Legacy VTK file of the C-alpha trace (Angstrom):
# vtk DataFile Version 3.0
C-alpha trace
ASCII
DATASET POLYDATA
POINTS 283 float
99.484 40.938 72.890
98.829 38.555 70.018
97.340 35.245 71.160
96.399 32.413 68.811
92.654 32.003 68.377
93.176 28.266 67.979
95.015 28.197 71.318
92.163 30.061 73.008
89.633 27.633 71.526
91.721 24.664 72.696
91.964 26.144 76.183
88.252 27.020 76.365
87.218 23.543 75.276
89.619 21.795 77.662
88.506 24.009 80.547
84.818 23.392 79.804
85.191 19.639 79.210
87.815 19.083 81.914
89.972 17.001 79.600
92.487 17.454 76.790
91.143 14.268 75.187
87.520 15.459 75.151
88.625 18.868 73.891
90.545 17.153 71.101
87.438 15.191 70.065
85.326 18.362 70.089
87.838 20.298 67.975
88.850 17.400 65.682
92.453 17.601 66.904
94.770 15.196 68.672
95.225 15.441 72.467
98.885 16.241 71.783
97.892 19.178 69.574
95.519 20.500 72.252
98.225 20.210 74.888
100.680 21.966 72.572
98.277 24.882 71.938
97.641 25.328 75.649
101.346 25.143 76.532
102.071 27.849 73.942
99.273 29.987 75.400
100.682 29.587 78.922
104.136 30.534 77.646
102.734 33.586 75.851
100.864 34.719 78.979
103.614 33.593 81.379
101.093 31.845 83.669
99.910 28.336 84.463
96.311 27.779 83.404
95.965 24.164 84.561
97.261 22.000 87.336
98.216 18.895 85.382
97.606 15.750 87.414
98.033 12.112 86.407
94.545 11.530 85.015
92.935 14.936 85.145
93.497 18.626 84.691
92.316 21.289 87.131
92.074 24.975 86.380
94.253 27.344 88.336
92.689 30.515 89.719
94.047 32.420 86.711
92.728 29.665 84.459
89.235 30.030 85.931
89.220 33.756 85.167
90.303 33.188 81.569
87.935 30.221 81.126
84.922 32.302 82.173
85.876 35.103 79.785
86.620 32.844 76.806
83.448 30.782 77.229
81.317 33.936 77.381
83.209 35.428 74.452
82.883 32.400 72.160
79.193 32.064 73.095
78.606 35.681 72.055
80.459 35.074 68.794
78.416 31.923 68.088
75.169 33.779 68.799
76.216 36.659 66.561
77.159 34.281 63.741
73.780 32.547 64.030
72.018 35.919 63.942
73.998 37.065 60.914
73.359 33.758 59.121
69.620 34.097 59.718
69.710 37.714 58.585
71.504 36.633 55.431
68.813 34.134 54.462
65.700 36.115 55.463
65.067 39.681 54.303
62.896 41.511 56.839
61.177 44.692 55.699
59.053 47.234 57.526
57.198 49.928 55.610
54.030 51.999 55.476
50.660 50.285 55.256
49.867 51.884 51.894
53.153 50.870 50.274
52.900 47.322 51.615
49.293 46.778 50.578
49.270 48.571 47.221
52.667 47.636 45.805
55.116 45.560 47.809
53.055 42.550 48.935
51.296 42.047 45.567
54.707 42.129 43.834
56.398 39.623 46.151
55.220 36.628 44.160
57.328 37.841 41.251
60.306 38.311 43.573
59.898 34.777 44.959
59.806 33.333 41.458
62.977 35.203 40.502
64.778 34.491 43.807
63.258 31.305 45.311
66.007 30.980 47.937
65.311 34.360 49.553
62.504 34.659 52.093
60.972 38.117 52.541
58.998 39.024 55.670
56.988 42.266 55.639
55.586 44.212 58.578
53.970 47.636 58.586
54.409 50.727 60.717
54.757 54.458 60.270
57.957 54.948 62.279
61.565 53.995 61.525
62.743 50.780 63.148
66.287 50.746 64.468
66.498 46.980 64.791
69.481 45.458 63.010
68.822 43.515 59.809
65.355 45.044 59.282
65.052 47.201 56.161
62.817 50.224 56.810
61.328 51.491 53.523
60.021 54.926 54.426
58.131 57.830 52.921
59.824 61.138 53.526
60.868 64.607 52.454
63.483 64.210 49.739
65.037 67.562 50.662
66.011 66.230 54.094
66.994 62.663 53.124
70.553 61.667 52.228
70.670 61.282 48.413
72.212 57.822 48.695
69.264 56.604 50.772
66.587 57.554 48.232
65.027 54.740 46.200
62.485 56.735 44.214
61.127 60.286 43.930
57.341 60.612 43.844
55.069 61.880 41.087
51.399 62.736 41.684
48.388 62.652 39.366
44.622 62.243 39.372
43.133 58.777 38.869
39.598 57.467 38.670
37.758 54.185 38.728
37.857 52.256 35.470
34.947 53.100 33.183
34.020 56.444 34.708
33.597 59.450 32.424
36.396 62.039 32.348
35.666 64.824 34.842
34.446 68.209 33.680
36.564 70.404 35.894
34.731 73.646 35.124
31.142 72.402 35.484
29.619 70.876 38.609
31.727 70.417 41.746
34.242 67.573 41.464
34.976 65.450 44.548
38.674 64.680 44.860
40.099 62.362 47.489
43.576 63.201 48.732
45.800 62.713 51.794
46.557 64.678 54.959
49.537 62.792 56.385
49.633 61.638 59.983
53.202 62.876 59.981
52.856 66.654 59.834
56.522 66.985 58.833
55.845 65.443 55.409
55.285 67.785 52.459
51.631 67.989 51.435
50.554 66.369 48.158
51.385 68.930 45.407
47.802 69.657 44.383
48.388 73.353 43.639
51.327 72.505 41.377
49.238 69.844 39.617
46.363 72.267 39.000
48.775 74.845 37.600
50.500 72.288 35.352
47.144 71.236 33.914
45.666 74.741 33.591
42.969 74.136 36.198
41.792 75.984 39.270
40.346 74.750 42.540
36.997 76.576 42.337
34.909 73.468 41.625
36.996 70.947 43.579
35.683 69.476 46.832
38.518 67.857 48.753
38.034 64.862 51.020
41.106 63.813 52.959
42.301 60.563 54.507
45.433 60.034 56.583
46.728 57.315 54.221
46.762 57.196 50.421
45.461 53.636 50.558
42.080 54.787 51.877
41.651 57.522 49.280
42.420 55.114 46.439
39.996 52.504 47.758
37.274 55.093 48.281
37.714 56.482 44.770
37.214 53.015 43.301
34.226 52.289 45.539
32.462 55.568 44.772
33.553 55.721 41.124
35.256 58.977 41.976
38.670 60.655 41.702
41.805 60.459 43.817
44.918 62.640 43.782
47.763 60.383 44.841
51.232 59.101 44.033
51.799 57.301 40.755
53.744 54.613 42.623
50.741 53.213 44.452
48.512 53.139 41.371
50.793 51.154 39.034
49.342 47.753 39.804
45.749 49.023 39.687
46.329 50.686 36.326
47.810 47.478 34.922
44.829 45.534 36.276
42.377 48.002 34.675
40.939 48.941 38.060
42.023 52.578 37.775
42.494 54.920 34.834
44.176 58.227 34.050
42.543 61.047 32.119
45.415 62.452 30.078
46.500 64.914 32.761
50.127 65.743 33.469
51.690 64.220 36.594
53.814 66.542 38.726
56.921 66.016 40.822
56.784 66.356 44.586
59.259 66.659 47.446
58.206 63.210 48.635
60.282 60.084 48.157
60.655 56.477 49.208
63.951 55.851 50.984
65.834 53.490 53.264
67.583 55.239 56.183
71.314 54.500 56.137
70.845 52.273 53.087
74.597 51.537 52.584
74.687 49.786 55.976
72.549 46.913 54.681
75.352 44.829 53.262
74.209 41.216 53.012
74.006 39.767 49.505
70.293 38.998 49.797
69.605 42.512 51.057
71.419 43.963 48.039
69.356 41.723 45.770
66.121 42.867 47.392
67.012 46.573 47.353
67.980 46.393 43.672
64.703 44.624 42.931
62.582 47.170 44.815
64.369 50.040 43.066
63.590 48.429 39.715
59.969 47.931 40.760
59.596 51.610 41.621
61.189 52.821 38.393
59.158 50.698 35.956
LINES 1 284
283 0 1 2 3 4 5 6 7 8 9 10 11 12 13 14 15 16 17 18 19 20 21 22 23 24 25 26 27 28 29 30 31 32 33 34 35 36 37 38 39 40 41 42 43 44 45 46 47 48 49 50 51 52 53 54 55 56 57 58 59 60 61 62 63 64 65 66 67 68 69 70 71 72 73 74 75 76 77 78 79 80 81 82 83 84 85 86 87 88 89 90 91 92 93 94 95 96 97 98 99 100 101 102 103 104 105 106 107 108 109 110 111 112 113 114 115 116 117 118 119 120 121 122 123 124 125 126 127 128 129 130 131 132 133 134 135 136 137 138 139 140 141 142 143 144 145 146 147 148 149 150 151 152 153 154 155 156 157 158 159 160 161 162 163 164 165 166 167 168 169 170 171 172 173 174 175 176 177 178 179 180 181 182 183 184 185 186 187 188 189 190 191 192 193 194 195 196 197 198 199 200 201 202 203 204 205 206 207 208 209 210 211 212 213 214 215 216 217 218 219 220 221 222 223 224 225 226 227 228 229 230 231 232 233 234 235 236 237 238 239 240 241 242 243 244 245 246 247 248 249 250 251 252 253 254 255 256 257 258 259 260 261 262 263 264 265 266 267 268 269 270 271 272 273 274 275 276 277 278 279 280 281 282
């Protein structure tokens, strides 16, 4: 059955306010128009919704049932519209601690300058959030992620603190910080592939592992040592001359940054943010 939305709104307002006149003021209509909408609704439903008395209207039993349902329904719609409006003006992101600290948060000033009307809120966590309107930027196995969800594939290389001498891989033991993920399902950093690509072996390498790349990078800078990590997290530090490369060849890995069910994030500001973050990762 097709029922006019305007008629339902007129009925709901009149039922809640107890007056066609007050409903008309609320809806910016005339009392005659409100009465007309409600009469058409009663004709469509073949019921009486009000007892019309000289100076007041009183809901019938059927009217009370419909009034309760329409008031609850319009309240839910209003709440949903408010939620969607808020989601459209504020971009909420959750991601890993390393990605947030090493890349995303430092880059947000540039985003704010380019898009001053979009507010970005960042929280960190290692699990995927299923809350609506929150963008989860995750680190995962590219072989098990939907291709359309992937933002960037990861490369790995060795980096050292600025000013340190290039390592002599075949002489004294070389300490190399790397990562053993908390999430055992993630592919390990491709150290063996990197050694092979650069014609090196692991005989003189002493590995020290952290559960987040962030800690290995910070420790390498503190100890003027080396870290084997993703090229994504070192971009800002390289540009700031806090880290350096040593002419080695980076290698691809099975790791990637991705947003689960990325096509479902369909607000304009979300699209703007996702395009910006993709550009940031591919620079």
